[in-house]
C-alpha positions in Angstrom: -17.0 32.8 -0.5 -16.6 28.9 -0.4 -19.9 26.8 -1.2 -20.8 23.3 -0.1 -19.9 20.4 -2.2 -22.2 16.7 -1.7 -20.0 13.4 -1.6 -19.2 12.5 -4.6 -18.7 8.7 -6.2 -15.6 8.1 -7.2 -15.2 5.8 -10.7 -12.7 3.1 -9.8 -9.5 3.1 -12.2 -10.8 0.6 -15.1 -8.3 -2.3 -15.4 -5.0 -1.9 -16.8 -3.5 -4.4 -19.9 -2.4 -7.5 -18.6 0.8 -8.8 -19.9 -0.7 -12.7 -18.7 -3.5 -13.5 -17.8 -2.9 -15.5 -14.3 -5.1 -18.8 -14.0 -4.9 -21.6 -11.4 -5.3 -25.1 -12.9 -6.1 -28.3 -11.2 -4.1 -31.0 -11.9 -4.9 -33.0 -9.8 -5.0 -37.2 -11.5 -4.5 -35.5 -14.3 -1.4 -36.7 -17.2 0.9 -34.1 -17.6 4.8 -34.8 -20.1 8.2 -33.3 -19.2 10.4 -33.5 -21.9 13.9 -33.1 -20.8 16.8 -34.5 -18.6 18.3 -30.8 -17.0 18.0 -29.7 -13.2 15.0 -27.4 -14.8 13.4 -30.4 -16.4 13.4 -31.9 -13.0 12.0 -29.0 -11.0 9.4 -28.7 -13.3 8.7 -32.5 -13.0 8.4 -32.3 -9.0 6.2 -29.1 -9.5 4.0 -30.6 -11.2 4.2 -33.8 -8.9 3.5 -32.2 -6.0 0.3 -30.6 -7.8 -1.5 -33.8 -7.7 -0.6 -34.8 -11.5 0.6 -38.0 -13.0 3.9 -36.8 -14.5 5.6 -39.2 -17.9 9.3 -37.9 -18.0 11.1 -38.8 -21.7 14.4 -38.4 -21.4 17.2 -40.8 -22.9 19.6 -39.9 -20.5 18.4 -38.2 -16.7 20.8 -36.0 -15.1 21.7 -36.3 -11.4 18.9 -34.4 -10.3 15.9 -35.7 -12.8 17.3 -39.2 -11.7 17.2 -38.7 -8.1 13.6 -37.3 -8.5 12.7 -40.1 -10.7 13.8 -42.9 -8.3 11.5 -40.9 -5.8 8.5 -40.3 -8.0 8.3 -44.1 -9.7 7.8 -45.7 -6.1 5.0 -43.5 -5.0 3.8 -43.8 -8.9 3.5 -39.8 -9.3 6.2 -39.9 -12.0 6.9 -42.7 -15.2 10.0 -42.7 -16.8 10.4 -43.4 -20.5 14.1 -43.3 -21.3 13.7 -41.8 -25.2 13.5 -38.7 -26.9 10.1 -37.2 -27.1 7.1 -38.2 -29.8 4.2 -36.0 -31.4 2.1 -39.2 -30.2 3.1 -38.4 -26.1 1.5 -35.2 -26.2 -2.1 -37.1 -26.8 -4.3 -36.8 -24.1 -1.8 -34.7 -21.9 -2.8 -31.4 -19.8 0.0 -29.8 -20.2 3.5 -30.3 -22.1 6.8 -28.8 -21.0 10.1 -29.0 -22.8 13.5 -28.1 -21.9 14.3 -27.6 -25.5 18.3 -27.2 -26.8 17.9 -24.8 -29.7 15.2 -23.0 -31.4 14.5 -25.6 -33.8 14.2 -28.0 -31.3 11.6 -25.8 -29.6 9.7 -24.7 -32.5 9.0 -28.4 -33.0 7.8 -28.9 -29.7 5.4 -26.2 -29.8 4.0 -27.1 -33.3 2.8 -30.2 -31.9 1.5 -29.5 -28.7 -0.6 -27.0 -30.8 -1.7 -29.4 -33.6 -3.4 -31.5 -30.8 -4.8 -28.9 -28.6 -2.5 -29.0 -25.6 -1.0 -26.0 -23.4 2.7 -26.2 -23.4 5.7 -24.8 -22.2 9.6 -24.6 -23.5 12.2 -23.6 -20.0 13.6 -20.1 -20.8 12.1 -20.1 -24.1 8.5 -17.9 -23.3 8.7 -17.3 -27.3 7.8 -20.9 -27.7 5.1 -21.7 -25.7 1.5 -20.9 -24.2 1.8 -20.8 -21.3 4.3 -20.0 -18.3 5.3 -20.4 -14.9 5.9 -17.8 -12.3 7.4 -17.9 -8.8 5.3 -19.7 -6.4 4.1 -18.6 -2.7 3.0 -21.8 -1.2 0.4 -21.9 1.9 -1.9 -24.5 0.3 -4.5 -24.5 -0.2 -4.0 -20.5 -0.6 -1.1 -20.5 -3.5 0.4 -17.2 -5.0 1.9 -17.1 -7.7 4.2 -14.0 -9.6 4.9 -13.8 -13.2 6.9 -11.1 -15.3 6.1 -12.6 -18.3 9.9 -13.9 -18.9 11.3 -10.8 -18.6 12.6 -10.5 -15.8 12.5 -13.8 -13.4 15.2 -12.7 -10.7 12.5 -9.8 -9.8 9.6 -12.1 -9.6 11.8 -14.7 -7.3 12.8 -11.1 -5.3 8.9 -10.3 -5.2 8.0 -14.0 -4.3 10.4 -13.0 -1.0 8.5 -10.2 -0.1 5.4 -12.1 -0.2 6.4 -14.8 1.8 7.7 -12.6 4.3 3.8 -11.1 4.5 1.7 -14.4 4.6 2.7 -16.4 8.1 3.0 -20.5 7.3 0.0 -20.8 9.7 -2.0 -19.3 7.2 -2.7 -22.7 5.4 -3.7 -23.9 8.5 -6.6 -21.0 8.5 -7.4 -22.1 5.3 -7.9 -25.5 5.5 -10.1 -24.0 8.4 -11.9 -21.7 6.2 -12.8 -24.4 3.2 -14.1 -26.5 6.6 -16.6 -24.2 7.2 -17.6 -23.3 3.7 -20.7 -25.8 3.2 -21.8 -24.8 7.0 -21.8 -21.0 5.6 -23.4 -21.5 2.7 -26.2 -23.0 4.5 -26.6 -20.9 7.7 -26.1 -17.6 6.1 -27.0 -15.6 3.2 -25.0 -13.8 0.8 -24.4 -10.7 1.6 -23.3 -8.3 4.8 -24.0 -11.3 7.4 -21.9 -13.8 5.1 -19.1 -11.1 4.5 -18.4 -10.0 8.0 -18.1 -13.9 9.2 -15.3 -14.6 6.6 -13.7 -11.1 7.5 -13.7 -12.1 11.3 -11.5 -15.2 10.2 -9.7 -13.3 7.7 -8.5 -11.2 10.8 -7.4 -13.9 12.3 -5.3 -16.0 9.8 -2.5 -13.8 9.7 -1.9 -14.6 13.4 -1.0 -18.1 15.6 -2.2 -21.1 13.9 -5.8 -22.0 14.9 -6.9 -24.9 17.8 -9.4 -26.8 18.0 -10.9 -24.4 20.3 -11.0 -21.6 17.3 -13.1 -23.7 15.0 -15.7 -24.6 17.4 -16.0 -20.7 18.3 -16.5 -19.9 15.0 -19.1 -22.8 14.2 -20.6 -21.1 17.5 -20.7 -18.1 15.5 -22.6 -19.5 12.5 -24.7 -21.1 14.6 -25.6 -17.4 16.2 -25.6 -15.6 13.1 -22.8 -13.7 12.3 -22.5 -9.9 13.2 -24.4 -7.6 10.9 -23.8 -4.4 12.5 -21.7 -1.9 10.3 -18.3 -0.3 11.8 -16.1 2.5 11.0 -12.4 2.5 10.6 -10.6 5.8 10.5 -7.6 5.2 8.6 -4.2 7.3 8.2 -3.5 7.5 4.4 0.1 8.9 5.0 1.1 11.9 2.8 1.0 10.4 -0.5 3.4 7.6 -1.0 1.6 4.2 -1.3 4.7 2.3 0.1 4.1 4.8 3.3 1.1 2.4 3.9 1.0 0.5 7.4 0.0 -3.6 7.1 -2.9 -2.8 9.0 -4.4 0.0 7.3 -3.4 -1.9 3.6 -5.9 -4.9 5.5 -8.4 -2.7 6.3 -8.7 -1.0 2.2 -9.2 -4.7 1.6 -12.0 -5.0 3.7 -14.1 -1.9 3.0 -17.4 -2.1 1.3 -17.2 2.2 1.2 -14.3 4.5 1.2 -15.1 8.1 2.2 -11.6 9.4 1.2 -10.4 12.9 1.4 -9.4 15.1 -1.3 -5.3 14.8 -0.4 -5.4 11.2 -1.3 -3.6 10.0 -3.8 -4.2 7.5 -6.6 -1.6 5.0 -5.5 -3.6 4.4 -2.1 -6.7 4.1 -3.4 -5.6 1.2 -6.2 -4.7 -0.7 -2.9 -8.0 -0.6 -1.6 -10.5 -3.5 -2.7 -12.3 -3.0 -6.1 -15.4 -4.0 -5.4 -15.6 -1.3 -2.7 -17.7 2.0 -3.6 -15.1 5.3 -3.5 -16.7 8.2 -2.4 -14.6 11.6 -2.4 -15.4 13.6 0.5 -12.1 15.6 0.9 -12.0 19.2 2.2 -9.4 21.9 0.4 -8.8 25.2 1.4 -10.7 28.1 -0.6 -12.6 25.1 -2.8 -16.4 24.2 -2.3 -16.0 21.2 0.0 -18.3 18.9 1.9 -19.3 20.1 5.1 -18.2 17.7 8.2 -21.6 17.1 9.2 -22.4 15.7 5.4 -19.5 13.7 6.3 -20.6 12.6 9.8 -23.9 12.1 9.2 -22.8 9.5 5.6 -20.7 7.5 8.1 -23.7 6.4 10.4 -26.1 6.0 7.5 -23.8 3.4 5.1 -22.8 1.8 8.7 -26.4 1.4 9.8 -27.0 -0.5 6.4 -24.5 -3.1 7.8 -21.4 -2.0 5.9 -17.7 -1.7 6.5 -17.2 2.0 6.5 -13.3 2.9 6.1 -12.7 6.5 6.4 -9.8 7.4 4.6 -7.8 10.8 5.6 -4.4 12.0 4.8 -1.7 11.8 6.5 -2.8 11.1 10.5 -6.3 10.4 11.2 -5.7 12.2 14.9 -3.3 15.0 13.6 -5.7 18.2 12.1 -7.8 15.5 10.4 -11.2 16.0 12.5 -11.0 12.7 14.1 -11.9 13.7 17.4 -15.4 15.1 15.7 -16.2 11.9 13.8 -15.4 9.5 16.5 -17.7 11.9 18.7 -20.6 11.6 16.2 -19.7 8.0 15.7 -20.0 6.9 19.6 -23.2 9.1 20.1 -24.7 6.7 17.0 -23.5 3.4 18.7 -21.5 2.5 15.8 -18.2 0.8 16.2 -14.8 3.0 15.2 -11.4 2.3 14.8 -8.5 4.2 14.1 -5.5 2.8 12.3 -2.7 6.0 12.7 -0.9 7.3 9.5 2.6 9.1 9.1 2.1 12.5 9.4 3.6 15.0 7.1 5.4 16.3 9.3 7.5 13.2 9.5 7.3 12.6 5.9 9.2 15.7 5.4 11.8 15.2 8.4 12.6 11.6 6.7 12.6 13.5 2.8 15.0 16.0 4.2 16.8 14.2 6.0 16.4 16.2 9.6 16.1 14.8 13.0 12.7 16.7 14.6 14.1 16.5 17.8 17.4 16.7 17.6 19.3 16.8 20.8 21.7 19.5 20.3 19.1 22.0 18.8 15.4 20.7 19.8 13.7 20.0 23.1 10.2 20.2 21.8 8.2 19.5 18.9 4.7 21.7 17.8 2.5 20.7 15.1 0.6 23.9 14.4 -2.6 24.6 11.9 -2.1 27.3 9.7 -5.5 28.0 8.8 -8.5 28.1 10.9 -12.0 27.5 9.7 -12.2 31.5 9.1 -9.2 31.1 6.1 -6.9 33.1 8.0 -4.5 31.9 11.1 -6.3 31.2 14.5 -6.8 33.7 17.0 -5.5 32.1 20.0 -2.1 30.4 19.0 0.8 31.1 21.8 3.4 32.7 19.4 5.6 33.5 22.4 5.8 29.7 23.2 5.8 28.7 19.3 8.9 30.9 18.7 11.1 29.7 21.9 14.1 28.4 20.4 14.8 25.3 21.2 11.6 24.5 19.5 10.7 22.8 16.3 7.6 23.9 15.0 5.4 22.5 11.4 2.8 24.5 10.6 0.3 22.2 8.5 -1.8 24.3 5.9 0.1 27.4 6.2 0.6 28.3 2.3 -1.9 30.7 2.1 -1.1 32.4 5.6 3.0 32.5 4.9 3.1 35.9 5.0 1.1 36.5 8.3 2.8 33.1 10.2 6.6 35.7 9.8 5.1 38.3 11.0 3.6 36.4 14.1 7.3 34.6 14.6 9.3 37.9 14.2 6.5 40.2 16.3 7.2 37.3 19.3 11.2 37.7 19.2 11.8 34.9 16.8 15.1 36.0 14.4 14.8 36.5 10.3 17.9 34.1 9.7 16.4 31.2 11.8 16.5 28.4 9.5 12.5 27.5 8.2 11.8 25.5 4.9 8.5 24.7 2.8 8.1 22.0 1.3 5.0 21.3 -1.3 3.3 17.3 -2.0 5.7 15.7 0.6 6.5 11.9 -0.7 4.9 12.4 -3.6 6.4 12.0 -7.2 5.8 16.1 -7.6 7.7 16.8 -4.3 9.2 20.3 -4.1 11.5 22.3 -1.4 12.6 25.7 -0.8 15.3 25.9 2.2 15.7 29.5 3.7 15.2 31.7 6.5 11.7 32.6 8.9 11.8 35.8 7.3 12.0 35.0 4.2 9.0 32.4 4.2 6.5 34.4 1.6 9.2 34.4 -0.9 9.7 30.4 -0.3 6.2 29.8 -0.4 5.8 32.0 -3.9 8.3 29.3 -5.7 6.1 26.1 -4.6 3.3 25.1 -7.1 -0.1 26.9 -4.9 -1.9 23.6 -5.9 0.1 21.7 -3.9 -0.6 20.9 0.0 2.4 22.9 1.8 4.1 22.7 5.4 6.4 25.0 6.4 9.5 23.7 9.1 10.6 26.5 11.5 13.7 25.6 14.0 17.2 24.9 14.4 17.3 21.2 13.2 16.5 22.7 9.5 19.6 24.1 9.2 20.5 20.6 8.8 18.2 20.6 5.5 20.7 21.4 3.0 23.5 23.4 2.6 22.2 25.4 -1.1 20.2 27.8 0.8 17.5 29.6 -1.5 18.2 33.1 -2.1 16.0 36.0 -0.8 15.6 38.9 -3.0 15.4 42.3 -1.2 15.1 40.7 2.2 17.0 43.0 4.8 17.4 42.2 8.7 14.7 43.9 10.3 15.6 47.4 13.0 15.6 45.9 16.4 15.8 42.4 15.4 19.1 39.7 15.7 19.0 37.8 12.7 20.4 35.1 14.2 24.1 33.4 14.3 23.1 30.1 12.7 24.8 29.4 8.9 21.4 29.6 7.0 20.9 33.0 8.9 24.4 34.1 8.1 23.7 33.0 4.4 20.8 34.5 3.8 22.1 38.3 5.1 25.1 37.8 2.9 22.6 37.2 0.2 20.2 39.7 0.8 23.3 42.6 1.5 
């Protein structure tokens, strides 16, 4: 008999070892040294000047890139050129020192001189000799994003930078500048806690759209004058089938703004890693045959936390609106007057089809798709399923939570006239590293399920489209055509019949 388990706090994973500690240094008006005449030295000098530093460049014979930069920078006073090699005395008082060394001996000399006077140093392309490293930069100042790979893979860092740049619109600079202008007013007018956080979240949600206008600043200033909203809210978020790469951007943003996350047992650790670290995490998941939180307890907990002014994320595996009891939760929240929104996720059936390279609605094989629960609240198959409709030959059917009822599913389909040789697939832990597959026929479904780990969440697919899922059909020992029923004429059915005979 299943018991009831109370919602439980889940500890956040401890921070893993960092190869480097990312720090951001204010160099405005500070003196820095760049020793070298190469294009790389020129780039470092330009970078430091862009950060507001006064750059001393020591180079007897500047290369073409550095010569152009010096001509530009000298006029503005940002760069000072000394046409000679560096000396240890040049390092005194510097905020940072950078060298483009010709060999390891020169690199060691520069490193030793910098360490002797306590100046952080960097030797270009020779990380072993430096105390600080430069990474790739995404510039949305005052927002600055740095990416480092400890010198192991600079090209990878550049590829990551390009990805991030596509996610951060240029207008983010303007929103960050607006936040800076509002900051002092927020500190004075709003106490630390939910009200202040709600204000900043309202601004952050706008920061990924068009640039702010004068009217936007007036609206946020008015929001400060009248007080930021204090009420809590709930967001139902689809976590997808497990692979964190299948999350939507909106799902990630919701996780990053959550105060509390109520998550299902099937939500992967990789997905939870994308959540705001300060968020409280509570496991409220339900698994068949195990002690589970009662739905009423989850509903009450969402209402209680939201009434405390918190942003509650109800994180559900797959899509919240597909066998996720979202309807019950939304109804409860509505009756309690709690604002709620839904962020859909990729449902497991879609992930299974993608993993197997199969179209659920291939025009030569299927005219409809059905998602059917294979597990009722009493533990077996639901009593009110229309098996005649499910067994229609031009339909693709995916059974969720059908691992324990595979034998009953097979019997019901055969009784409804579906040929035993109809293609079928069984996939456990779809999209996860431990994903397992079985490809065969409807008549063999129990044998297929038995090949998977019983702890894995299981999907069962039935219909002609699955004939394209693979050409290596699993054996079906002792499965013979049943008297009075056609075994079908698909490739999967014919092969399974031959194997059985």
